[in-house]
PDB file of N, CA, C, O and CB in Angstrom:
ATOM      1  N   ARG A   1       8.420  33.748 -47.847  1.00  0.00           N
ATOM      2  CA  ARG A   1       8.731  34.993 -47.151  1.00  0.00           C
ATOM      3  C   ARG A   1       7.469  35.715 -46.761  1.00  0.00           C
ATOM      4  O   ARG A   1       6.473  35.699 -47.484  1.00  0.00           O
ATOM      5  CB  ARG A   1       9.599  35.893 -48.013  1.00  0.00           C
ATOM      6  N   ARG A   2       7.522  36.336 -45.633  1.00  0.00           N
ATOM      7  CA  ARG A   2       6.366  37.083 -45.139  1.00  0.00           C
ATOM      8  C   ARG A   2       6.769  38.534 -44.915  1.00  0.00           C
ATOM      9  O   ARG A   2       7.941  38.822 -44.670  1.00  0.00           O
ATOM     10  CB  ARG A   2       5.810  36.457 -43.828  1.00  0.00           C
ATOM     11  N   PRO A   3       5.805  39.449 -44.997  1.00  0.00           N
ATOM     12  CA  PRO A   3       6.108  40.842 -44.675  1.00  0.00           C
ATOM     13  C   PRO A   3       6.557  40.950 -43.218  1.00  0.00           C
ATOM     14  O   PRO A   3       6.084  40.203 -42.362  1.00  0.00           O
ATOM     15  CB  PRO A   3       4.875  41.747 -44.934  1.00  0.00           C
ATOM     16  N   THR A   4       7.458  41.868 -42.944  1.00  0.00           N
ATOM     17  CA  THR A   4       7.970  42.071 -41.594  1.00  0.00           C
ATOM     18  C   THR A   4       7.012  42.961 -40.813  1.00  0.00           C
ATOM     19  O   THR A   4       6.635  44.036 -41.281  1.00  0.00           O
ATOM     20  CB  THR A   4       9.386  42.690 -41.628  1.00  0.00           C
ATOM     21  N   LYS A   5       6.625  42.518 -39.637  1.00  0.00           N
ATOM     22  CA  LYS A   5       5.706  43.298 -38.801  1.00  0.00           C
ATOM     23  C   LYS A   5       6.479  44.316 -37.968  1.00  0.00           C
ATOM     24  O   LYS A   5       7.663  44.129 -37.689  1.00  0.00           O
ATOM     25  CB  LYS A   5       4.884  42.368 -37.879  1.00  0.00           C
ATOM     26  N   VAL A   6       5.809  45.381 -37.579  1.00  0.00           N
ATOM     27  CA  VAL A   6       6.420  46.459 -36.808  1.00  0.00           C
ATOM     28  C   VAL A   6       6.558  46.047 -35.351  1.00  0.00           C
ATOM     29  O   VAL A   6       5.641  45.467 -34.770  1.00  0.00           O
ATOM     30  CB  VAL A   6       5.592  47.750 -36.924  1.00  0.00           C
ATOM     31  N   GLY A   7       7.713  46.352 -34.765  1.00  0.00           N
ATOM     32  CA  GLY A   7       7.909  46.121 -33.343  1.00  0.00           C
ATOM     33  C   GLY A   7       7.150  47.177 -32.550  1.00  0.00           C
ATOM     34  O   GLY A   7       6.398  47.965 -33.123  1.00  0.00           O
ATOM     35  N   LEU A   8       7.341  47.193 -31.261  1.00  0.00           N
ATOM     36  CA  LEU A   8       6.603  48.124 -30.415  1.00  0.00           C
ATOM     37  C   LEU A   8       6.932  49.583 -30.705  1.00  0.00           C
ATOM     38  O   LEU A   8       6.039  50.430 -30.664  1.00  0.00           O
ATOM     39  CB  LEU A   8       6.882  47.827 -28.972  1.00  0.00           C
ATOM     40  N   ILE A   9       8.184  49.894 -30.996  1.00  0.00           N
ATOM     41  CA  ILE A   9       8.591  51.282 -31.149  1.00  0.00           C
ATOM     42  C   ILE A   9       8.722  51.689 -32.613  1.00  0.00           C
ATOM     43  O   ILE A   9       8.167  52.708 -33.026  1.00  0.00           O
ATOM     44  CB  ILE A   9       9.899  51.514 -30.435  1.00  0.00           C
ATOM     45  N   CYS A  10       9.450  50.904 -33.397  1.00  0.00           N
ATOM     46  CA  CYS A  10       9.701  51.264 -34.787  1.00  0.00           C
ATOM     47  C   CYS A  10      10.154  50.031 -35.558  1.00  0.00           C
ATOM     48  O   CYS A  10      10.319  48.952 -34.989  1.00  0.00           O
ATOM     49  CB  CYS A  10      10.760  52.388 -34.883  1.00  0.00           C
ATOM     50  N   CYS A  11      10.351  50.207 -36.855  1.00  0.00           N
ATOM     51  CA  CYS A  11      10.866  49.116 -37.686  1.00  0.00           C
ATOM     52  C   CYS A  11      12.382  49.049 -37.524  1.00  0.00           C
ATOM     53  O   CYS A  11      13.089  50.020 -37.791  1.00  0.00           O
ATOM     54  CB  CYS A  11      10.475  49.316 -39.191  1.00  0.00           C
ATOM     55  N   GLU A  12      12.866  47.906 -37.088  1.00  0.00           N
ATOM     56  CA  GLU A  12      14.303  47.681 -36.984  1.00  0.00           C
ATOM     57  C   GLU A  12      14.792  46.813 -38.121  1.00  0.00           C
ATOM     58  O   GLU A  12      15.995  46.615 -38.287  1.00  0.00           O
ATOM     59  CB  GLU A  12      14.653  47.041 -35.647  1.00  0.00           C
ATOM     60  N   ALA A  13      13.851  46.288 -38.915  1.00  0.00           N
ATOM     61  CA  ALA A  13      14.156  45.485 -40.100  1.00  0.00           C
ATOM     62  C   ALA A  13      13.000  45.668 -41.072  1.00  0.00           C
ATOM     63  O   ALA A  13      11.880  45.978 -40.668  1.00  0.00           O
ATOM     64  CB  ALA A  13      14.373  43.958 -39.738  1.00  0.00           C
ATOM     65  N   VAL A  14      13.282  45.472 -42.356  1.00  0.00           N
ATOM     66  CA  VAL A  14      12.252  45.625 -43.379  1.00  0.00           C
ATOM     67  C   VAL A  14      12.247  44.419 -44.300  1.00  0.00           C
ATOM     68  O   VAL A  14      13.178  43.614 -44.308  1.00  0.00           O
ATOM     69  CB  VAL A  14      12.470  46.914 -44.185  1.00  0.00           C
ATOM     70  N   SER A  15      11.180  44.313 -45.076  1.00  0.00           N
ATOM     71  CA  SER A  15      11.041  43.227 -46.034  1.00  0.00           C
ATOM     72  C   SER A  15      10.639  43.794 -47.385  1.00  0.00           C
ATOM     73  O   SER A  15       9.916  44.787 -47.460  1.00  0.00           O
ATOM     74  CB  SER A  15      10.008  42.188 -45.546  1.00  0.00           C
ATOM     75  N   LYS A  16      11.117  43.148 -48.465  1.00  0.00           N
ATOM     76  CA  LYS A  16      10.686  43.512 -49.819  1.00  0.00           C
ATOM     77  C   LYS A  16       9.482  42.679 -50.233  1.00  0.00           C
ATOM     78  O   LYS A  16       8.937  42.872 -51.320  1.00  0.00           O
ATOM     79  CB  LYS A  16      11.836  43.322 -50.827  1.00  0.00           C
ATOM     80  N   ALA A  17       9.065  41.757 -49.377  1.00  0.00           N
ATOM     81  CA  ALA A  17       7.930  40.889 -49.698  1.00  0.00           C
ATOM     82  C   ALA A  17       6.667  41.716 -49.906  1.00  0.00           C
ATOM     83  O   ALA A  17       6.397  42.665 -49.170  1.00  0.00           O
ATOM     84  CB  ALA A  17       7.708  39.850 -48.583  1.00  0.00           C
ATOM     85  N   VAL A  18       5.904  41.338 -50.917  1.00  0.00           N
ATOM     86  CA  VAL A  18       4.661  42.040 -51.234  1.00  0.00           C
ATOM     87  C   VAL A  18       3.606  41.714 -50.189  1.00  0.00           C
ATOM     88  O   VAL A  18       3.442  40.557 -49.802  1.00  0.00           O
ATOM     89  CB  VAL A  18       4.158  41.663 -52.646  1.00  0.00           C
ATOM     90  N   ILE A  19       2.897  42.729 -49.737  1.00  0.00           N
ATOM     91  CA  ILE A  19       1.759  42.509 -48.845  1.00  0.00           C
ATOM     92  C   ILE A  19       0.602  42.091 -49.747  1.00  0.00           C
ATOM     93  O   ILE A  19       0.231  42.846 -50.646  1.00  0.00           O
ATOM     94  CB  ILE A  19       1.406  43.809 -47.979  1.00  0.00           C
ATOM     95  N   PRO A  20       0.024  40.911 -49.532  1.00  0.00           N
ATOM     96  CA  PRO A  20      -1.037  40.414 -50.418  1.00  0.00           C
ATOM     97  C   PRO A  20      -2.211  41.385 -50.525  1.00  0.00           C
ATOM     98  O   PRO A  20      -2.552  42.073 -49.564  1.00  0.00           O
ATOM     99  CB  PRO A  20      -1.536  39.068 -49.924  1.00  0.00           C
ATOM    100  N   ASN A  21      -2.821  41.428 -51.708  1.00  0.00           N
ATOM    101  CA  ASN A  21      -3.938  42.343 -51.959  1.00  0.00           C
ATOM    102  C   ASN A  21      -5.144  42.070 -51.068  1.00  0.00           C
ATOM    103  O   ASN A  21      -5.944  42.975 -50.831  1.00  0.00           O
ATOM    104  CB  ASN A  21      -4.356  42.253 -53.403  1.00  0.00           C
ATOM    105  N   HIS A  22      -5.294  40.833 -50.565  1.00  0.00           N
ATOM    106  CA  HIS A  22      -6.453  40.536 -49.713  1.00  0.00           C
ATOM    107  C   HIS A  22      -6.333  41.197 -48.331  1.00  0.00           C
ATOM    108  O   HIS A  22      -7.312  41.272 -47.589  1.00  0.00           O
ATOM    109  CB  HIS A  22      -6.610  39.017 -49.552  1.00  0.00           C
ATOM    110  N   ILE A  23      -5.130  41.673 -47.993  1.00  0.00           N
ATOM    111  CA  ILE A  23      -4.959  42.412 -46.743  1.00  0.00           C
ATOM    112  C   ILE A  23      -5.297  43.866 -47.029  1.00  0.00           C
ATOM    113  O   ILE A  23      -4.615  44.529 -47.810  1.00  0.00           O
ATOM    114  CB  ILE A  23      -3.496  42.264 -46.169  1.00  0.00           C
ATOM    115  N   LYS A  24      -6.351  44.354 -46.395  1.00  0.00           N
ATOM    116  CA  LYS A  24      -6.800  45.725 -46.623  1.00  0.00           C
ATOM    117  C   LYS A  24      -5.951  46.679 -45.795  1.00  0.00           C
ATOM    118  O   LYS A  24      -5.993  46.667 -44.565  1.00  0.00           O
ATOM    119  CB  LYS A  24      -8.303  45.884 -46.272  1.00  0.00           C
ATOM    120  N   LEU A  25      -5.181  47.503 -46.495  1.00  0.00           N
ATOM    121  CA  LEU A  25      -4.341  48.480 -45.817  1.00  0.00           C
ATOM    122  C   LEU A  25      -5.140  49.748 -45.580  1.00  0.00           C
ATOM    123  O   LEU A  25      -5.826  50.238 -46.477  1.00  0.00           O
ATOM    124  CB  LEU A  25      -3.065  48.780 -46.637  1.00  0.00           C
ATOM    125  N   THR A  26      -5.047  50.275 -44.371  1.00  0.00           N
ATOM    126  CA  THR A  26      -5.829  51.462 -44.019  1.00  0.00           C
ATOM    127  C   THR A  26      -5.022  52.750 -44.129  1.00  0.00           C
ATOM    128  O   THR A  26      -5.590  53.814 -44.378  1.00  0.00           O
ATOM    129  CB  THR A  26      -6.368  51.324 -42.613  1.00  0.00           C
ATOM    130  N   SER A  27      -3.704  52.670 -43.948  1.00  0.00           N
ATOM    131  CA  SER A  27      -2.853  53.854 -44.056  1.00  0.00           C
ATOM    132  C   SER A  27      -1.394  53.418 -44.109  1.00  0.00           C
ATOM    133  O   SER A  27      -1.071  52.235 -44.003  1.00  0.00           O
ATOM    134  CB  SER A  27      -3.094  54.829 -42.865  1.00  0.00           C
ATOM    135  N   TYR A  28      -0.533  54.401 -44.274  1.00  0.00           N
ATOM    136  CA  TYR A  28       0.901  54.135 -44.256  1.00  0.00           C
ATOM    137  C   TYR A  28       1.628  55.376 -43.767  1.00  0.00           C
ATOM    138  O   TYR A  28       1.072  56.474 -43.754  1.00  0.00           O
ATOM    139  CB  TYR A  28       1.411  53.714 -45.658  1.00  0.00           C
ATOM    140  N   LYS A  29       2.881  55.188 -43.367  1.00  0.00           N
ATOM    141  CA  LYS A  29       3.731  56.332 -43.037  1.00  0.00           C
ATOM    142  C   LYS A  29       5.169  55.968 -43.358  1.00  0.00           C
ATOM    143  O   LYS A  29       5.547  54.797 -43.361  1.00  0.00           O
ATOM    144  CB  LYS A  29       3.580  56.744 -41.537  1.00  0.00           C
ATOM    145  N   ARG A  30       5.952  56.981 -43.625  1.00  0.00           N
ATOM    146  CA  ARG A  30       7.375  56.780 -43.887  1.00  0.00           C
ATOM    147  C   ARG A  30       8.129  56.963 -42.573  1.00  0.00           C
ATOM    148  O   ARG A  30       7.820  57.850 -41.778  1.00  0.00           O
ATOM    149  CB  ARG A  30       7.903  57.772 -44.985  1.00  0.00           C
ATOM    150  N   GLN A  31       9.117  56.108 -42.367  1.00  0.00           N
ATOM    151  CA  GLN A  31       9.941  56.178 -41.166  1.00  0.00           C
ATOM    152  C   GLN A  31      11.376  56.472 -41.584  1.00  0.00           C
ATOM    153  O   GLN A  31      11.912  55.808 -42.472  1.00  0.00           O
ATOM    154  CB  GLN A  31       9.856  54.854 -40.339  1.00  0.00           C
ATOM    155  N   ASN A  32      11.992  57.446 -40.961  1.00  0.00           N
ATOM    156  CA  ASN A  32      13.393  57.763 -41.222  1.00  0.00           C
ATOM    157  C   ASN A  32      14.295  56.872 -40.389  1.00  0.00           C
ATOM    158  O   ASN A  32      13.901  56.371 -39.336  1.00  0.00           O
ATOM    159  CB  ASN A  32      13.682  59.241 -40.926  1.00  0.00           C
ATOM    160  N   ALA A  33      15.504  56.684 -40.875  1.00  0.00           N
ATOM    161  CA  ALA A  33      16.478  55.870 -40.153  1.00  0.00           C
ATOM    162  C   ALA A  33      17.054  56.671 -38.990  1.00  0.00           C
ATOM    163  O   ALA A  33      17.669  57.718 -39.194  1.00  0.00           O
ATOM    164  CB  ALA A  33      17.610  55.391 -41.099  1.00  0.00           C
ATOM    165  N   LEU A  34      16.858  56.190 -37.806  1.00  0.00           N
ATOM    166  CA  LEU A  34      17.426  56.759 -36.588  1.00  0.00           C
ATOM    167  C   LEU A  34      17.600  55.578 -35.643  1.00  0.00           C
ATOM    168  O   LEU A  34      16.638  55.122 -35.025  1.00  0.00           O
ATOM    169  CB  LEU A  34      16.504  57.909 -35.959  1.00  0.00           C
ATOM    170  N   LYS A  35      18.826  55.087 -35.533  1.00  0.00           N
ATOM    171  CA  LYS A  35      19.082  53.827 -34.839  1.00  0.00           C
ATOM    172  C   LYS A  35      18.358  53.739 -33.510  1.00  0.00           C
ATOM    173  O   LYS A  35      18.344  54.709 -32.752  1.00  0.00           O
ATOM    174  CB  LYS A  35      20.558  53.650 -34.618  1.00  0.00           C
ATOM    175  N   PRO A  36      17.753  52.588 -33.208  1.00  0.00           N
ATOM    176  CA  PRO A  36      17.853  51.329 -33.939  1.00  0.00           C
ATOM    177  C   PRO A  36      16.874  51.223 -35.113  1.00  0.00           C
ATOM    178  O   PRO A  36      16.833  50.185 -35.773  1.00  0.00           O
ATOM    179  CB  PRO A  36      17.624  50.187 -32.995  1.00  0.00           C
ATOM    180  N   CYS A  37      16.102  52.247 -35.384  1.00  0.00           N
ATOM    181  CA  CYS A  37      15.124  52.204 -36.472  1.00  0.00           C
ATOM    182  C   CYS A  37      15.824  52.310 -37.824  1.00  0.00           C
ATOM    183  O   CYS A  37      16.892  52.913 -37.936  1.00  0.00           O
ATOM    184  CB  CYS A  37      14.088  53.336 -36.315  1.00  0.00           C
ATOM    185  N   VAL A  38      15.216  51.723 -38.839  1.00  0.00           N
ATOM    186  CA  VAL A  38      15.745  51.791 -40.196  1.00  0.00           C
ATOM    187  C   VAL A  38      14.753  52.527 -41.085  1.00  0.00           C
ATOM    188  O   VAL A  38      13.585  52.677 -40.726  1.00  0.00           O
ATOM    189  CB  VAL A  38      16.033  50.373 -40.753  1.00  0.00           C
ATOM    190  N   GLU A  39      15.216  52.987 -42.244  1.00  0.00           N
ATOM    191  CA  GLU A  39      14.314  53.635 -43.190  1.00  0.00           C
ATOM    192  C   GLU A  39      13.284  52.609 -43.638  1.00  0.00           C
ATOM    193  O   GLU A  39      13.634  51.486 -44.002  1.00  0.00           O
ATOM    194  CB  GLU A  39      15.093  54.225 -44.414  1.00  0.00           C
ATOM    195  N   ALA A  40      12.016  52.996 -43.610  1.00  0.00           N
ATOM    196  CA  ALA A  40      10.952  52.046 -43.925  1.00  0.00           C
ATOM    197  C   ALA A  40       9.687  52.773 -44.340  1.00  0.00           C
ATOM    198  O   ALA A  40       9.514  53.964 -44.079  1.00  0.00           O
ATOM    199  CB  ALA A  40      10.669  51.138 -42.729  1.00  0.00           C
ATOM    200  N   VAL A  41       8.805  52.024 -44.994  1.00  0.00           N
ATOM    201  CA  VAL A  41       7.427  52.453 -45.186  1.00  0.00           C
ATOM    202  C   VAL A  41       6.615  51.506 -44.316  1.00  0.00           C
ATOM    203  O   VAL A  41       6.660  50.290 -44.504  1.00  0.00           O
ATOM    204  CB  VAL A  41       6.971  52.419 -46.730  1.00  0.00           C
ATOM    205  N   ILE A  42       5.877  52.058 -43.370  1.00  0.00           N
ATOM    206  CA  ILE A  42       5.067  51.238 -42.470  1.00  0.00           C
ATOM    207  C   ILE A  42       3.633  51.262 -42.971  1.00  0.00           C
ATOM    208  O   ILE A  42       3.010  52.320 -43.065  1.00  0.00           O
ATOM    209  CB  ILE A  42       5.156  51.747 -40.990  1.00  0.00           C
ATOM    210  N   PHE A  43       3.117  50.075 -43.293  1.00  0.00           N
ATOM    211  CA  PHE A  43       1.731  49.948 -43.725  1.00  0.00           C
ATOM    212  C   PHE A  43       0.903  49.456 -42.549  1.00  0.00           C
ATOM    213  O   PHE A  43       1.337  48.595 -41.784  1.00  0.00           O
ATOM    214  CB  PHE A  43       1.602  48.984 -44.941  1.00  0.00           C
ATOM    215  N   PHE A  44      -0.290  50.012 -42.415  1.00  0.00           N
ATOM    216  CA  PHE A  44      -1.198  49.637 -41.338  1.00  0.00           C
ATOM    217  C   PHE A  44      -2.432  48.977 -41.924  1.00  0.00           C
ATOM    218  O   PHE A  44      -3.022  49.479 -42.881  1.00  0.00           O
ATOM    219  CB  PHE A  44      -1.589  50.865 -40.488  1.00  0.00           C
ATOM    220  N   SER A  45      -2.817  47.855 -41.346  1.00  0.00           N
ATOM    221  CA  SER A  45      -4.103  47.237 -41.665  1.00  0.00           C
ATOM    222  C   SER A  45      -4.936  47.364 -40.394  1.00  0.00           C
ATOM    223  O   SER A  45      -4.501  47.984 -39.423  1.00  0.00           O
ATOM    224  CB  SER A  45      -3.950  45.711 -42.138  1.00  0.00           C
ATOM    225  N   GLU A  46      -6.106  46.792 -40.397  1.00  0.00           N
ATOM    226  CA  GLU A  46      -6.959  46.888 -39.215  1.00  0.00           C
ATOM    227  C   GLU A  46      -6.298  46.266 -37.989  1.00  0.00           C
ATOM    228  O   GLU A  46      -6.459  46.760 -36.873  1.00  0.00           O
ATOM    229  CB  GLU A  46      -8.298  46.214 -39.478  1.00  0.00           C
ATOM    230  N   ASN A  47      -5.549  45.172 -38.202  1.00  0.00           N
ATOM    231  CA  ASN A  47      -4.995  44.431 -37.068  1.00  0.00           C
ATOM    232  C   ASN A  47      -3.475  44.376 -36.994  1.00  0.00           C
ATOM    233  O   ASN A  47      -2.926  43.975 -35.968  1.00  0.00           O
ATOM    234  CB  ASN A  47      -5.507  43.060 -37.102  1.00  0.00           C
ATOM    235  N   GLU A  48      -2.785  44.770 -38.062  1.00  0.00           N
ATOM    236  CA  GLU A  48      -1.338  44.590 -38.118  1.00  0.00           C
ATOM    237  C   GLU A  48      -0.626  45.828 -38.640  1.00  0.00           C
ATOM    238  O   GLU A  48      -1.245  46.747 -39.176  1.00  0.00           O
ATOM    239  CB  GLU A  48      -0.996  43.401 -38.986  1.00  0.00           C
ATOM    240  N   LYS A  49       0.700  45.827 -38.468  1.00  0.00           N
ATOM    241  CA  LYS A  49       1.580  46.840 -39.034  1.00  0.00           C
ATOM    242  C   LYS A  49       2.697  46.093 -39.750  1.00  0.00           C
ATOM    243  O   LYS A  49       3.172  45.069 -39.259  1.00  0.00           O
ATOM    244  CB  LYS A  49       2.145  47.821 -37.925  1.00  0.00           C
ATOM    245  N   TYR A  50       3.121  46.597 -40.908  1.00  0.00           N
ATOM    246  CA  TYR A  50       4.132  45.923 -41.713  1.00  0.00           C
ATOM    247  C   TYR A  50       5.265  46.875 -42.065  1.00  0.00           C
ATOM    248  O   TYR A  50       5.026  48.001 -42.501  1.00  0.00           O
ATOM    249  CB  TYR A  50       3.509  45.351 -42.987  1.00  0.00           C
ATOM    250  N   CYS A  51       6.496  46.419 -41.875  1.00  0.00           N
ATOM    251  CA  CYS A  51       7.689  47.201 -42.206  1.00  0.00           C
ATOM    252  C   CYS A  51       8.149  46.805 -43.603  1.00  0.00           C
ATOM    253  O   CYS A  51       8.523  45.656 -43.842  1.00  0.00           O
ATOM    254  CB  CYS A  51       8.831  46.976 -41.155  1.00  0.00           C
ATOM    255  N   SER A  52       8.119  47.753 -44.511  1.00  0.00           N
ATOM    256  CA  SER A  52       8.468  47.458 -45.898  1.00  0.00           C
ATOM    257  C   SER A  52       9.669  48.271 -46.350  1.00  0.00           C
ATOM    258  O   SER A  52       9.882  49.402 -45.912  1.00  0.00           O
ATOM    259  CB  SER A  52       7.282  47.731 -46.814  1.00  0.00           C
ATOM    260  N   GLU A  53      10.443  47.670 -47.231  1.00  0.00           N
ATOM    261  CA  GLU A  53      11.610  48.314 -47.826  1.00  0.00           C
ATOM    262  C   GLU A  53      11.143  49.414 -48.775  1.00  0.00           C
ATOM    263  O   GLU A  53      10.422  49.122 -49.729  1.00  0.00           O
ATOM    264  CB  GLU A  53      12.500  47.278 -48.574  1.00  0.00           C
ATOM    265  N   PRO A  54      11.532  50.674 -48.544  1.00  0.00           N
ATOM    266  CA  PRO A  54      11.064  51.776 -49.391  1.00  0.00           C
ATOM    267  C   PRO A  54      11.393  51.618 -50.870  1.00  0.00           C
ATOM    268  O   PRO A  54      10.673  52.146 -51.718  1.00  0.00           O
ATOM    269  CB  PRO A  54      11.648  53.055 -48.904  1.00  0.00           C
ATOM    270  N   SER A  55      12.472  50.899 -51.197  1.00  0.00           N
ATOM    271  CA  SER A  55      12.863  50.750 -52.600  1.00  0.00           C
ATOM    272  C   SER A  55      12.174  49.588 -53.311  1.00  0.00           C
ATOM    273  O   SER A  55      12.383  49.391 -54.508  1.00  0.00           O
ATOM    274  CB  SER A  55      14.345  50.569 -52.687  1.00  0.00           C
ATOM    275  N   ALA A  56      11.361  48.819 -52.597  1.00  0.00           N
ATOM    276  CA  ALA A  56      10.663  47.693 -53.234  1.00  0.00           C
ATOM    277  C   ALA A  56       9.754  48.221 -54.346  1.00  0.00           C
ATOM    278  O   ALA A  56       9.061  49.222 -54.163  1.00  0.00           O
ATOM    279  CB  ALA A  56       9.832  46.883 -52.183  1.00  0.00           C
ATOM    280  N   ARG A  57       9.761  47.546 -55.496  1.00  0.00           N
ATOM    281  CA  ARG A  57       9.028  48.012 -56.676  1.00  0.00           C
ATOM    282  C   ARG A  57       7.529  48.158 -56.452  1.00  0.00           C
ATOM    283  O   ARG A  57       6.907  49.049 -57.030  1.00  0.00           O
ATOM    284  CB  ARG A  57       9.261  47.073 -57.812  1.00  0.00           C
ATOM    285  N   TRP A  58       6.948  47.315 -55.641  1.00  0.00           N
ATOM    286  CA  TRP A  58       5.491  47.315 -55.465  1.00  0.00           C
ATOM    287  C   TRP A  58       5.005  48.450 -54.558  1.00  0.00           C
ATOM    288  O   TRP A  58       3.811  48.748 -54.545  1.00  0.00           O
ATOM    289  CB  TRP A  58       5.043  45.983 -54.892  1.00  0.00           C
ATOM    290  N   ILE A  59       5.890  49.077 -53.813  1.00  0.00           N
ATOM    291  CA  ILE A  59       5.503  50.111 -52.839  1.00  0.00           C
ATOM    292  C   ILE A  59       4.718  51.244 -53.488  1.00  0.00           C
ATOM    293  O   ILE A  59       3.648  51.606 -52.998  1.00  0.00           O
ATOM    294  CB  ILE A  59       6.740  50.677 -52.151  1.00  0.00           C
ATOM    295  N   GLN A  60       5.225  51.808 -54.575  1.00  0.00           N
ATOM    296  CA  GLN A  60       4.567  52.954 -55.211  1.00  0.00           C
ATOM    297  C   GLN A  60       3.140  52.638 -55.638  1.00  0.00           C
ATOM    298  O   GLN A  60       2.269  53.506 -55.577  1.00  0.00           O
ATOM    299  CB  GLN A  60       5.367  53.412 -56.415  1.00  0.00           C
ATOM    300  N   LYS A  61       2.892  51.409 -56.068  1.00  0.00           N
ATOM    301  CA  LYS A  61       1.536  51.023 -56.482  1.00  0.00           C
ATOM    302  C   LYS A  61       0.581  50.987 -55.294  1.00  0.00           C
ATOM    303  O   LYS A  61      -0.589  51.344 -55.429  1.00  0.00           O
ATOM    304  CB  LYS A  61       1.557  49.655 -57.172  1.00  0.00           C
ATOM    305  N   ARG A  62       1.068  50.561 -54.139  1.00  0.00           N
ATOM    306  CA  ARG A  62       0.192  50.429 -52.969  1.00  0.00           C
ATOM    307  C   ARG A  62      -0.071  51.752 -52.260  1.00  0.00           C
ATOM    308  O   ARG A  62      -1.078  51.882 -51.564  1.00  0.00           O
ATOM    309  CB  ARG A  62       0.793  49.457 -51.993  1.00  0.00           C
ATOM    310  N   ILE A  63       0.814  52.741 -52.423  1.00  0.00           N
ATOM    311  CA  ILE A  63       0.591  53.995 -51.701  1.00  0.00           C
ATOM    312  C   ILE A  63      -0.198  55.014 -52.515  1.00  0.00           C
ATOM    313  O   ILE A  63      -0.504  56.095 -52.012  1.00  0.00           O
ATOM    314  CB  ILE A  63       1.913  54.593 -51.296  1.00  0.00           C
ATOM    315  N   LYS A  64      -0.530  54.693 -53.751  1.00  0.00           N
ATOM    316  CA  LYS A  64      -1.326  55.622 -54.576  1.00  0.00           C
ATOM    317  C   LYS A  64      -2.776  55.566 -54.202  1.00  0.00           C
ATOM    318  O   LYS A  64      -3.593  56.277 -54.787  1.00  0.00           O
ATOM    319  CB  LYS A  64      -1.170  55.309 -56.058  1.00  0.00           C
TER     320      LYS A  64
END
Protein backbone atom coordinates (compact mmCIF):
# COMPACT_ATOMS: atom_id res chain seq x y z
CA ARG A 1 0.00 0.00 0.00
CA ARG A 2 1.12 3.49 -0.76
CA PRO A 3 0.03 6.84 0.66
CA THR A 4 -2.68 8.51 -1.42
CA LYS A 5 -1.53 11.61 -3.28
CA VAL A 6 -3.61 14.79 -3.48
CA GLY A 7 -5.54 15.50 -6.66
CA LEU A 8 -5.54 18.93 -8.26
CA ILE A 9 -8.28 20.40 -6.06
CA CYS A 10 -8.61 18.34 -2.88
CA CYS A 11 -8.42 14.86 -1.38
CA GLU A 12 -11.27 12.70 -2.67
CA ALA A 13 -9.81 9.59 -1.02
CA VAL A 14 -7.47 8.96 1.90
CA SER A 15 -5.05 6.29 3.05
CA LYS A 16 -4.09 4.96 6.49
CA ALA A 17 -0.71 3.94 5.09
CA VAL A 18 2.23 5.43 6.96
CA ILE A 19 4.30 7.98 5.08
CA PRO A 20 7.88 6.64 5.41
CA ASN A 21 10.23 8.61 7.67
CA HIS A 22 12.72 9.11 4.81
CA ILE A 23 10.15 11.39 3.14
CA LYS A 24 10.74 14.83 4.63
CA LEU A 25 7.41 16.48 5.29
CA THR A 26 7.46 20.27 5.15
CA SER A 27 3.93 21.06 6.37
CA TYR A 28 0.40 19.77 6.72
CA LYS A 29 -3.17 21.02 6.74
CA ARG A 30 -6.52 19.62 7.73
CA GLN A 31 -9.22 19.37 5.08
CA ASN A 32 -12.92 19.32 5.93
CA ALA A 33 -15.36 17.09 4.10
CA LEU A 34 -17.21 19.04 1.42
CA LYS A 35 -18.11 16.82 -1.52
CA PRO A 36 -16.33 15.67 -3.53
CA CYS A 37 -13.61 16.28 -0.91
CA VAL A 38 -13.33 14.05 2.15
CA GLU A 39 -12.04 14.75 5.65
CA ALA A 40 -8.27 14.41 5.49
CA VAL A 41 -4.90 15.51 6.76
CA ILE A 42 -2.84 16.64 3.78
CA PHE A 43 0.91 16.30 4.22
CA PHE A 44 3.26 18.23 1.96
CA SER A 45 6.80 17.24 1.06
CA GLU A 46 9.09 19.14 -1.28
CA ASN A 47 7.67 17.37 -4.33
CA GLU A 48 4.43 15.64 -3.31
CA LYS A 49 1.17 15.94 -1.39
CA TYR A 50 -0.38 13.03 0.53
CA CYS A 51 -3.99 12.49 1.61
CA SER A 52 -4.09 10.75 4.96
CA GLU A 53 -6.91 9.39 7.09
CA PRO A 54 -7.24 11.70 10.14
CA SER A 55 -7.95 8.75 12.46
CA ALA A 56 -4.79 6.83 11.51
CA ARG A 57 -2.73 6.17 14.66
CA TRP A 58 0.54 7.49 13.23
CA ILE A 59 -0.89 10.92 12.30
CA GLN A 60 -0.50 12.52 15.74
CA LYS A 61 3.18 11.54 15.89
CA ARG A 62 3.94 13.14 12.52
CA ILE A 63 2.16 16.44 13.15
CA LYS A 64 3.95 17.21 16.44
